[in-house]
C-alpha positions in Angstrom: 0.1 0.0 0.0 2.7 2.0 0.9 4.3 1.8 -3.0 0.9 2.8 -4.3 0.5 5.4 -2.8 3.6 6.9 -3.1 3.7 5.9 -6.6 0.2 8.1 -7.6 1.2 11.1 -5.3 4.5 11.7 -6.8 2.7 11.4 -10.5 -0.3 13.5 -10.0 0.4 15.3 -6.0 4.0 16.5 -6.0 4.0 16.4 -10.0 7.5 18.2 -10.6 6.5 20.5 -13.3 2.9 21.5 -12.1 3.3 21.3 -7.9 7.1 22.7 -7.9 7.6 23.8 -11.2 10.8 22.3 -11.9 12.3 21.6 -15.8 10.4 23.9 -16.8 12.9 24.8 -19.4 12.9 21.1 -21.3 9.5 21.5 -20.7 8.8 24.5 -22.4 11.8 24.0 -25.8 10.6 20.4 -26.4 7.0 20.7 -26.1 6.1 21.6 -29.8 4.9 18.4 -30.9 3.5 15.2 -29.4 6.2 13.0 -30.3 9.1 14.9 -29.7 7.5 15.2 -26.0 6.9 11.5 -26.2 11.0 10.7 -26.6 11.8 13.4 -23.9 9.4 12.4 -21.5 10.5 8.3 -21.7 14.2 9.5 -22.0 13.2 11.8 -18.1 11.2 8.8 -17.4 14.5 6.4 -17.8 16.9 8.7 -16.4 15.1 9.2 -13.1 14.0 5.4 -11.8 18.3 4.6 -12.1 19.8 7.7 -10.8 17.2 7.9 -7.6 17.7 4.1 -6.4 21.7 4.3 -7.1 21.6 7.4 -5.7 19.7 6.6 -2.2 22.6 4.2 -1.9 25.0 6.9 -3.0 23.5 8.4 -0.2 22.5 5.9 2.5 25.9 3.4 2.6 28.6 6.6 1.7 27.2 9.7 2.1 25.3 10.2 5.1 27.3 10.7 8.7 28.7 7.5 9.8 27.3 6.2 6.7 31.4 4.3 6.2 30.8 2.6 9.1 30.3 -1.1 7.4 33.6 0.3 6.5 34.5 -0.2 10.3 34.4 1.4 13.5 36.9 3.4 12.4 35.1 5.0 10.0 31.1 6.3 11.8 32.2 9.3 12.2 33.3 10.7 9.0 30.3 12.8 7.5 30.6 13.2 3.2 27.2 14.9 2.4 29.0 17.9 1.1 29.4 16.1 -1.8 25.9 15.1 -1.8 25.5 17.4 -5.1 29.1 16.5 -7.1 28.0 12.4 -6.3 24.1 13.2 -7.7 25.4 15.4 -10.6 28.3 12.6 -12.0 25.3 9.0 -11.4 23.2 11.8 -13.1 25.3 12.7 -16.3 26.7 9.2 -16.5 23.0 8.1 -17.0 22.4 10.6 -19.6 24.9 10.0 -21.5 24.1 6.0 -22.0 20.6 7.3 -23.0 21.9 9.8 -25.5 24.0 6.9 -26.5 20.8 4.1 -27.2 18.7 6.9 -28.6 21.9 8.1 -31.3 21.8 4.6 -32.0 18.1 3.2 -32.7 15.9 6.5 -33.1 18.6 8.9 -35.2 15.3 11.0 -36.0 14.7 11.9 -32.2 17.6 12.4 -31.4 17.9 14.8 -34.3 14.9 16.2 -33.5 15.9 16.4 -29.8 18.5 18.1 -30.6 20.4 19.8 -27.2 17.8 19.4 -25.0 18.7 15.2 -24.6 22.0 15.7 -23.2 20.3 19.0 -21.4 18.9 16.7 -19.1 21.9 15.7 -17.4 21.6 19.4 -15.6 17.9 19.4 -15.7 16.3 20.9 -12.3 13.7 17.7 -12.0 16.8 15.0 -12.5 18.2 16.5 -10.2 15.0 17.5 -8.3 14.1 13.9 -7.6 17.5 13.0 -6.3 17.3 15.6 -3.7 13.6 15.3 -2.9 14.6 11.5 -2.1 17.3 12.8 0.1 15.0 15.3 1.7 12.2 12.9 2.5 13.8 10.6 4.4 12.8 7.7 1.5 13.6 4.3 3.8 13.8 1.8 1.2 15.2 1.3 -2.5 12.0 -0.1 -3.5 10.1 3.1 -2.5 12.9 5.3 -3.9 12.7 3.6 -7.2 8.6 3.7 -7.0 9.8 7.5 -6.5 11.8 7.8 -9.6 9.4 6.1 -11.7 6.0 8.0 -9.8 8.1 11.5 -10.8 9.6 10.4 -14.2 5.6 9.9 -15.2 4.4 12.7 -13.5 6.8 14.8 -16.3 6.3 12.3 -19.0 2.6 13.1 -18.4 2.8 17.1 -18.0 5.1 17.5 -21.3 2.7 15.6 -22.9 -0.4 17.1 -22.5 1.2 20.6 -22.6 2.4 19.2 -26.4 -1.2 18.1 -27.2 -2.6 21.1 -26.2 0.2 23.1 -28.2 -0.2 21.7 -31.0 -4.2 22.2 -31.2 -4.0 26.0 -30.3 -2.0 26.3 -33.2 -5.5 26.5 -35.3 -7.4 28.8 -32.9 -8.1 31.9 -33.3 -5.8 33.0 -30.0 -4.8 36.9 -29.2 -1.3 37.9 -30.6 -0.4 39.3 -27.7 -0.3 35.2 -26.2 0.8 33.6 -29.1 3.8 31.3 -28.5 5.0 31.0 -24.2 2.4 33.3 -22.6 -0.8 30.9 -23.7 1.5 27.8 -23.0 2.2 29.0 -19.4 -1.8 30.3 -19.1 -2.2 27.2 -19.6 0.8 26.0 -17.4 -1.2 27.7 -14.9 -4.5 26.0 -15.7 -3.4 22.6 -15.4 -1.3 23.1 -12.1 -4.6 24.8 -10.2 -6.4 21.7 -12.2 -3.3 19.2 -10.5 -4.2 20.7 -7.3 -7.3 19.3 -6.7 -5.3 15.4 -6.3 -4.4 16.8 -3.9 -7.3 14.7 -1.8 -6.8 11.5 -3.5 -4.8 10.0 -0.3 -6.5 11.3 2.6 -10.0 9.5 2.2 -8.6 7.1 4.7 -7.3 9.6 7.1 -11.1 11.5 7.2 -12.8 8.1 7.7 -10.6 7.4 10.9 -11.1 10.7 12.5 -14.7 10.5 11.9 -14.2 7.1 13.4 -12.5 8.7 16.2 -15.2 11.2 16.5 -18.0 8.5 16.7 -16.4 6.5 19.4 -16.2 9.9 21.2 -20.3 10.7 21.0 -20.3 7.4 22.3 -18.7 7.4 25.5 -20.6 11.6 25.9 -24.0 10.1 25.1 -22.9 6.9 27.9 -21.5 9.5 30.3 -24.1 11.5 30.6 -26.9 8.8 30.5 -25.1 7.5 33.9 -25.2 10.8 35.1 -28.9 11.0 34.9 -30.0 7.8 36.2 -27.7 8.8 38.8 -29.1 12.7 39.2 -32.7 9.8 39.0 -31.6 7.6 42.0 -31.0 10.4 44.0 -34.7 12.6 43.7 -35.5 9.3 44.5 -33.9 8.9 47.7 -34.5 12.3 48.8 -38.2 12.1 48.0 -38.0 8.8 50.5 -36.0 10.2 53.1 -39.2 13.1 52.8 -41.4 10.6 53.2 
């Protein structure tokens, strides 16, 4: 259940584009066509799915304070957390280089259409943001970190796919001249971000049900207490009446 909850939360609630507005440069530049958006989105999913678990391992066994204790007690006091950015970026750059080689080999047309934005995934703030969010939120297991990476990638993929499909359609719409291009794109992005905010209530149903049950139990306790007090008052009145007689 925890894996499913984190998966849907990373896609809809903590969406990289609509919640934190990360990766906007590639999101705006490569979203003119659906075909290129799909290619870049798939590359982002792959890179996030690989780099977030790898960086989790680096963080747990090398970077955190005391993470080197597995090497011996003399290393338990070491703190290499200041190397987090360098190590994370090195992992990301390696994976991006691998993606670039694979895309150039098997899909030269997609490689040419993506252009400079494919190697720029290495400095895409959404990619680095996935690893940093994983670290700051203290995701406890490797499996959860992989789920978070895949979910974050799918969320970014859905965002760029949605805006690409809309931008292809609005070419034939009567958009005011002052808003054509990036202007209307920013407006649509803001509206979609507001729409994605509605997903914030997806994972609160269980909590609300639990709170409702707690309230019902508290009300029942209060009712029982009131009944006991009423019975005591009635018995006291009967005792007083018998005494007067």
